C-alpha positions in Angstrom: -12.8 -7.8 30.9 -11.0 -7.3 34.2 -7.3 -7.6 33.8 -4.5 -5.8 35.5 -2.5 -5.8 32.3 -5.1 -3.8 30.4 -4.1 -0.3 29.7 -7.1 0.8 27.5 -10.0 -0.5 25.4 -11.6 1.1 22.4 -13.3 0.4 19.1 -11.6 -0.4 15.8 -11.2 2.1 13.0 -13.2 1.5 9.8 -10.1 0.1 8.0 -9.4 -2.2 10.9 -12.9 -3.4 11.0 -12.7 -4.4 7.3 -9.4 -6.2 7.8 -10.6 -7.8 11.1 -13.7 -9.4 9.5 -11.9 -10.5 6.4 -9.4 -12.3 8.6 -12.1 -14.0 10.6 -13.9 -15.2 7.4 -10.6 -16.5 5.9 -8.6 -17.8 8.9 -6.0 -19.6 6.8 -5.3 -16.6 4.6 -1.9 -14.8 4.8 -3.0 -11.7 2.9 -2.9 -9.5 5.9 0.5 -10.6 7.2 3.0 -7.9 6.4 6.8 -8.4 6.4 9.8 -6.1 6.5 13.1 -7.7 5.7 16.5 -6.0 5.4 20.2 -6.5 5.8 22.0 -5.0 8.9 25.7 -4.6 8.2 28.2 -3.9 11.0 29.2 -5.2 14.4 25.7 -5.9 15.6 25.1 -6.2 19.4 22.2 -8.6 19.3 21.3 -8.2 22.9 21.2 -4.4 22.6 19.2 -4.6 19.4 16.6 -6.8 21.1 16.3 -4.4 24.0 15.9 -1.5 21.5 13.0 -3.4 19.8 11.4 -4.0 23.2 11.7 -0.4 24.1 9.9 0.7 20.9 7.1 -1.8 21.6 6.7 -0.3 25.1 6.5 3.2 23.6 3.6 2.5 21.2 0.2 1.3 22.4 -0.7 -0.1 19.0 2.2 -2.6 19.2 0.7 -4.0 22.4 -2.8 -4.3 21.0 -4.9 -7.4 20.7 -8.4 -7.8 19.3 -11.4 -9.3 21.1 -14.9 -10.0 19.8 -16.5 -13.0 21.6 -19.2 -11.8 23.9 -18.9 -8.2 22.7 -21.4 -6.1 20.8 -18.6 -5.0 18.5 -15.0 -6.0 18.1 -12.6 -4.1 20.4 -8.9 -3.4 20.5 -7.4 -4.1 23.9 -4.0 -2.4 24.8 -1.9 -4.3 27.2 0.5 -2.5 29.6 3.1 -5.0 28.6 3.7 -7.4 25.8 6.4 -10.0 25.5 8.0 -9.5 22.1 8.9 -12.8 20.3 12.5 -12.6 18.9 14.2 -15.6 17.2 18.0 -15.4 16.8 19.5 -17.9 14.2 23.0 -18.5 13.2 23.6 -19.5 9.5 27.2 -18.3 9.3 28.3 -21.8 8.6 26.1 -22.2 5.5 27.0 -21.3 1.9 25.5 -18.1 0.4 23.2 -20.2 -1.9 22.0 -22.3 1.1 21.4 -19.1 3.1 19.3 -17.7 0.4 17.2 -20.8 0.0 16.6 -21.0 3.8 15.8 -17.3 3.9 13.0 -17.8 1.3 11.7 -20.7 3.3 11.8 -18.7 6.5 9.9 -15.8 5.0 7.2 -18.1 3.7 6.9 -20.0 7.0 6.8 -16.7 9.0 3.9 -15.5 6.8 2.0 -18.8 7.0 2.2 -19.0 10.8 -0.2 -16.0 10.9 -1.3 -14.5 14.2 -3.9 -15.2 16.9 -5.8 -11.9 17.0 -6.7 -12.1 20.7 -3.0 -12.4 21.8 -0.6 -9.4 21.7 1.8 -8.6 20.2 0.7 -9.4 16.7 4.2 -9.3 15.5 7.4 -11.4 15.5 11.1 -10.6 14.9 13.9 -12.8 13.5 17.6 -12.0 13.4 19.7 -14.3 11.2 23.5 -14.1 11.5 25.0 -14.6 8.0 28.5 -13.8 9.0 30.4 -11.7 11.6 29.3 -8.4 10.2 26.0 -9.3 8.4 22.6 -10.1 9.8 19.2 -10.4 8.1 16.4 -8.8 10.0 12.8 -10.0 9.5 9.8 -8.3 11.1 6.4 -9.9 10.5 3.2 -8.2 11.8 -0.5 -8.2 11.2 -1.8 -5.4 9.0 -4.3 -4.6 11.7 -1.5 -2.8 13.6 0.3 -0.8 11.0 0.4 0.7 7.6 3.5 1.0 5.4 3.9 4.7 6.4 4.4 3.6 10.1 7.2 1.1 9.4 10.0 3.6 8.6 9.0 5.7 11.6 9.4 2.6 13.9 12.7 1.6 12.2 14.1 5.0 12.9 13.2 4.7 16.6 14.7 1.2 16.7 18.1 2.5 15.5 17.9 5.4 17.9 17.1 3.1 20.8 19.8 0.7 19.7 22.5 3.4 19.9 21.3 4.2 23.4 21.2 0.6 24.5 24.6 -0.2 23.0 26.2 2.6 24.9 24.1 2.0 28.1 22.6 5.4 27.8 18.9 6.4 28.5 16.6 6.7 25.5 15.6 10.2 24.8 12.6 10.4 22.4 9.4 12.5 22.6 6.4 10.8 24.0 4.4 9.5 21.0 0.8 10.3 20.4 -1.3 7.1 20.9 -3.4 5.5 18.2 -6.4 6.0 20.5 -6.3 9.7 19.7 -7.0 8.9 16.1 -10.0 6.7 17.1 -11.3 9.7 19.1 -10.8 12.0 16.1 -12.8 9.6 13.9 -15.7 9.7 16.3 -15.9 13.5 15.9 -16.2 13.3 12.1 -19.6 13.9 10.3 -20.6 10.8 8.4 -23.6 12.7 7.1 -21.4 15.1 5.2 -19.4 12.2 3.9 -22.5 10.5 2.7 -23.7 13.6 0.8 -20.3 13.9 -0.9 -20.0 10.2 -2.0 -23.6 10.0 -3.1 -23.1 13.0 -5.3 -19.7 11.8 -6.6 -20.9 8.3 -7.5 -24.3 9.2 -8.8 -25.1 7.4 -12.0 -22.3 4.8 -11.6 -23.9 1.4 -11.2 -21.3 -1.3 -12.1 -17.6 -1.7 -11.6 -15.2 -1.0 -14.5 -14.2 -4.3 -16.0 -11.1 -4.8 -18.2 -12.5 -8.0 -19.9 -9.0 -9.4 -20.2 -9.4 -12.4 -17.7 -8.6 -15.9 -18.6 -11.3 -17.7 -20.6 -11.3 -20.7 -18.2 -11.8 -20.7 -14.4 -8.8 -21.9 -12.4 -9.9 -23.6 -9.2 -6.4 -23.8 -7.8 -5.3 -21.9 -4.7 -4.9 -18.2 -5.2 -1.6 -17.3 -6.7 -0.1 -13.8 -7.5 2.3 -12.7 -10.1 4.2 -9.4 -10.5 5.5 -7.4 -13.4 7.7 -4.3 -12.9 9.5 -1.7 -14.8 11.5 1.4 -13.9 11.5 4.7 -15.8 15.0 6.0 -16.7 16.4 8.8 -14.6 15.8 11.1 -17.6 12.2 10.1 -18.0 11.6 10.4 -14.2 13.0 13.9 -14.2 10.9 14.9 -17.2 7.8 13.5 -15.3 8.7 15.7 -12.3 9.3 18.7 -14.4 5.9 18.2 -16.2 4.2 18.0 -12.8 5.8 21.3 -11.6 5.1 23.1 -14.9 1.4 21.9 -15.1 0.9 22.1 -11.3 -0.2 18.5 -10.9 1.3 15.9 -8.6 3.0 12.7 -9.9 0.2 10.8 -8.1 -2.4 12.7 -10.1 -0.6 12.0 -13.4 -0.4 8.3 -12.5 -4.1 8.1 -11.7 -5.0 9.9 -14.8 -2.9 7.5 -17.0 -4.5 4.5 -15.2 -8.0 6.0 -15.9 -7.1 6.4 -19.6 -5.9 2.8 -19.7 -9.0 1.5 -18.0 -11.1 3.5 -20.5 -9.3 2.1 -23.4 -9.5 -1.5 -22.2 -13.1 -1.3 -21.1 -14.4 0.9 -23.9 -16.1 3.1 -21.2 -15.6 6.9 -20.8 -16.7 6.8 -17.1 -14.4 4.6 -15.0 -13.9 3.9 -11.3 -10.8 2.4 -9.6 -9.7 2.2 -6.1 -6.8 4.3 -4.6 -5.0 4.0 -1.3 -4.9 7.2 0.7 -2.7 8.0 3.7 -5.7 8.8 5.9 -3.6 11.0 8.2 -5.7 14.1 8.8 -4.0 17.5 8.8 -6.3 18.6 11.6 -4.9 15.9 14.0 -1.7 17.4 15.3 1.3 15.2 14.8 -0.6 12.7 12.6 2.3 12.2 10.2 4.4 10.9 13.1 1.8 8.6 14.6 2.1 4.9 14.4 -0.9 2.7 13.5 -3.2 1.8 10.7 -4.4 5.1 9.0 -4.5 4.2 5.3 -7.9 3.8 3.6 -9.0 2.6 0.2 -11.6 4.7 -1.6 -13.0 4.9 -5.1 -11.8 7.4 -7.7 -14.3 8.2 -10.4 -12.8 9.7 -13.6 -14.7 10.8 -16.7 -12.7 10.6 -19.9 -13.6 13.4 -22.4 -12.0 12.8 -25.8 -11.9 16.4 -26.9 -10.3 17.8 -23.6 -6.6 18.6 -23.3 -4.8 16.1 -21.2 -3.0 18.8 -19.0 -6.3 20.6 -18.3 -8.0 17.3 -17.6 -5.3 16.3 -15.1 -5.7 19.6 -13.3 -9.4 19.0 -13.0 -8.7 15.6 -11.6 -6.4 17.0 -9.0 -9.0 19.5 -7.9 -11.4 16.6 -7.4 -8.8 14.8 -5.3 -8.2 17.8 -3.1 -12.0 17.9 -2.4 -12.1 14.1 -1.7 -9.2 14.4 0.8 -11.7 16.0 3.3 -13.5 12.6 3.4 -10.6 10.2 3.6 -12.0 8.9 6.8 -15.1 7.4 5.1 -15.5 3.7 5.6 -15.3 1.9 2.3 -18.2 -0.4 3.3 -20.4 2.7 3.9 -19.3 4.3 0.6 -20.3 1.1 -1.1 -23.7 1.2 0.5 -24.2 4.9 -0.5 -23.4 4.0 -4.2 -25.8 2.7 -6.8 -23.7 -0.4 -7.4 -25.6 -3.7 -6.6 -25.1 -5.0 -3.1 -22.5 -7.7 -2.9 -20.6 -6.3 -5.9 -17.4 -4.4 -5.3 -17.2 -0.7 -6.4 -14.0 -1.4 -8.3 -11.8 -4.2 -9.5 -8.4 -2.5 -9.7 -6.4 -0.6 -7.2 -3.7 2.1 -7.5 -1.2 2.4 -4.6 1.3 5.3 -4.5 4.0 4.4 -2.0 5.2 7.7 -0.7 6.5 6.5 2.6 8.7 8.7 4.8 11.9 6.5 4.5 14.8 8.2 6.2 17.9 7.9 4.0 20.1 8.2 7.2 18.7 5.1 8.8 21.4 3.0 10.4 24.2 5.5 9.9 24.8 6.0 13.6 28.1 6.1 15.5 27.8 2.3 16.0 28.5 1.8 12.3 25.3 -0.2 11.7 24.1 0.2 8.2 20.7 -0.9 6.7 20.6 -2.3 3.2 18.1 -4.0 0.9 15.0 -2.6 2.6 12.0 -4.5 1.5 8.5 -4.2 2.8 6.1 -6.9 1.6 2.4 -5.9 1.5 0.5 -8.8 -0.2 -2.1 -7.6 -2.8 -5.7 -7.4 -1.6 -7.2 -7.0 -5.1 -6.8 -9.1 -8.2 -5.1 -6.3 -10.1 -3.0 -3.7 -8.2 -0.8 -1.0 -9.7 2.0 0.1 -7.2 4.0 3.2 -7.9 7.3 3.8 -6.0 8.7 7.3 -6.4 12.4 7.9 -6.5 15.3 8.8 -8.8 13.8 6.2 -11.1 10.0 5.9 -10.8 9.1 2.2 -10.3 5.9 0.7 -11.6 4.7 -2.7 -10.3 1.7 -4.6 -11.6 0.6 -7.2 -9.0 -2.1 -9.6 -10.3 -4.0 -12.8 -9.7 -2.3 -15.5 -11.7 -5.6 -17.4 -11.6 -7.4 -14.6 -13.5 -4.7 -13.0 -15.7 -2.1 -14.3 -18.2 1.5 -13.2 -17.8 1.7 -12.0 -21.5 -1.5 -9.9 -21.0 -0.1 -8.3 -17.8 3.2 -7.5 -19.5 1.3 -5.7 -22.3 -0.9 -3.8 -19.8 2.2 -2.5 -17.9 3.9 -1.6 -21.2 0.9 0.3 -22.3 0.7 2.1 -19.0 4.4 3.1 -19.2 3.9 4.4 -22.8 0.9 6.5 -21.6 2.8 8.1 -18.7 5.8 8.9 -20.9 3.6 10.0 -23.8 1.6 12.5 -21.6 4.9 14.0 -20.4 6.4 14.4 -23.9 3.2 15.7 -25.6 1.8 18.6 -23.6 -0.6 19.6 -26.3 -2.3 16.2 -26.4 -6.0 15.9 -26.1 -7.5 12.8 -24.6 -8.3 11.6 -28.1 -4.6 11.7 -29.0 -3.7 9.1 -26.4 -5.1 6.3 -28.6 -1.8 5.7 -30.3 1.6 6.0 -28.7 5.1 5.8 -30.1 7.9 4.3 -28.0 11.5 5.5 -28.2 12.1 3.1 -31.1 9.4 4.7 -33.2 7.1 1.6 -33.0 3.4 2.6 -32.9 1.3 0.5 -30.6 -2.4 0.7 -29.8 -2.8 1.3 -26.0 -5.5 -1.2 -25.2 -4.7 -4.1 -27.5 -3.8 -5.1 -31.0 -6.8 -3.7 -32.8 -8.9 -0.5 -32.3 -11.9 1.0 -34.1 -14.1 4.0 -33.8 -17.8 3.6 -33.0 -20.2 6.4 -32.0 -17.2 8.6 -31.1 -16.0 6.0 -28.6 -13.0 3.7 -28.8 -13.9 0.0 -29.0 -11.1 -2.4 -28.6 -10.4 -6.1 -29.1 -7.5 -7.9 -27.6 -5.5 -9.7 -30.2 
């Protein structure tokens, strides 16, 4: 592997390993192609913007990384000293707004379907589309092996800082970033033996994934398709949610996970449920981890026992204590956790995933002296599980349910999201609730609705439900 352009070579992180092998086994899949797209408003100097993007790539080793595996004992990431950044500049200013929108949708799809050759850096492409004299659409496609959603706003902020410097022909003044390699070295120092003890204890007695039993009755052999349902809480409901969290000393993330556990319990008829959750994976012990760029997130199981007699607030506080303990082992490879569990080999630990998107988006992005403003920030992260709940905090908490259209009907997914919303709002409004009391909820119009379906009955002190 002698090459003058090679800066460093080191192994993959556990999360990278999983993504890498899934990409090799499904070469035509676009599931790991991420996209940022947004509007840049103002008198954009395209040449200065391209220089800014190139400077940012040169600053971060992960952005100059390729992946090699042929002839190696294990896959390796290879950092180049330089990487030529592909940037396409298109001019659609002569097209109608409707035509621009149509071509934009086609461009986003095409950019995703092109994919990336893992052995050639950089695994990213940029496109600038001129819509009119003061409006450009910016598209940034990259492979998930490089970055997580947390990293993208950090890089965007650097791009705007570098753009201001390039536009004014001034030197770029930013602190030297800590390289992703430092995280790999930190991972090597962690004790997998302790992690194994923790996960074996946490998952003891759990032998099969929690199934919702709401899939289509027939098998759809068509290509995988995904749908999405979304809803936003009102500002008032969101504020009540935050006040509840402060009063009961639980995070919004804990409340969301608790509500999802209740929903899974009602739909499955089980009092012991497991779902997946995405964690930031940025260790407090690694100085500057929150400002590092790379793939840190991890997906790990969350096991929740639902006790009907327990008070909801007390139960949520217990769930949060368990999450604090689990945080010490966020570095655990999911494949190893699977192996340490009692779930049959070849069967996933969980079928649903909860993602809490608490990314550090800087509200001042693009408000520099150059008058460049960023609007309509969208970060597309294709779902990797057949049913994923995405929570986006803000003045109005947003809830998105992303699902496989091959497995789930639209009407059923609408009802699942509605039930989840009722659960979240109901918990906040009824602080004296026991778990048992969450069986029935009343929306703002006074309409009682069973959480899991159209019918519910007691049996052996457990709720059994049938979807109507």
